[in-house]
C-alpha positions in Angstrom: 156.7 99.5 120.7 159.9 97.9 119.4 163.1 99.4 118.1 166.3 97.9 116.7 168.4 96.6 119.5 171.1 98.7 121.0 173.6 96.1 122.2 173.9 97.0 125.9 173.7 94.9 128.9 170.5 95.3 130.9 168.3 96.2 127.9 165.1 94.3 127.6 165.0 92.3 124.4 162.6 90.0 122.5 163.5 87.3 120.1 161.7 87.9 116.7 161.1 84.3 115.9 160.6 82.5 119.2 159.0 85.6 120.9 160.8 85.0 124.3 161.6 88.2 126.2 164.6 88.7 128.6 167.4 91.0 129.5 170.6 91.4 127.6 173.2 89.7 129.8 176.4 89.9 127.8 177.9 88.1 124.9 179.5 84.7 124.2 181.9 83.7 121.4 181.6 79.9 121.9 180.9 78.7 118.4 178.8 75.7 119.4 176.3 78.0 121.2 175.6 80.3 118.1 172.1 80.4 116.9 172.8 81.2 113.3 175.7 79.9 111.1 178.2 82.6 110.5 177.6 84.4 113.8 180.9 85.4 115.5 179.2 86.2 118.8 175.9 85.5 120.4 173.9 87.5 122.9 173.3 86.0 126.3 169.6 86.6 127.2 168.5 86.1 130.8 164.9 85.1 130.9 162.6 86.2 133.7 162.9 82.8 135.4 166.7 83.2 135.5 167.7 80.8 132.7 170.0 81.9 129.9 169.4 81.5 126.2 171.9 82.5 123.5 170.4 84.3 120.5 171.8 85.9 117.3 171.9 89.7 117.4 170.0 89.6 114.1 167.0 87.9 115.8 166.7 90.3 118.7 164.8 93.6 119.1 164.7 96.0 122.0 161.5 96.3 123.9 160.4 98.5 126.8 160.5 97.2 130.4 156.7 97.1 130.5 156.7 94.4 127.7 159.3 92.4 129.7 157.2 92.6 132.9 154.0 91.6 130.9 155.8 88.5 129.5 157.3 87.6 132.9 153.8 87.8 134.5 152.3 85.6 131.8 154.9 82.9 132.8 153.9 83.3 136.4 157.3 84.8 137.4 157.1 87.4 140.2 159.6 90.1 139.5 161.2 92.1 142.3 159.9 95.6 142.7 161.8 98.3 140.9 160.8 100.9 143.5 163.6 102.0 145.9 163.3 100.6 149.4 162.1 103.1 152.1 165.4 102.8 154.0 167.3 103.9 150.9 165.4 107.1 150.5 166.9 108.7 153.6 
């Protein structure tokens, strides 16, 4: 399930053309990093392996965390558990 991206850090996003999935990690205004001509800012997308790609807001769509995990697993990246640690429950 995909919905138009809400531009907030931490959201899971997918690039419409290249199909990479990552987490929104902020913005950049460095012109030479822009994906599309005319963009004034680009979205920093952190991929599951930790690398950063810059994408145009127009080429991103929001996805649910399950899609992000599925993509990461297909790359062989082991994501840390999202469950709280036992010592944090008390």
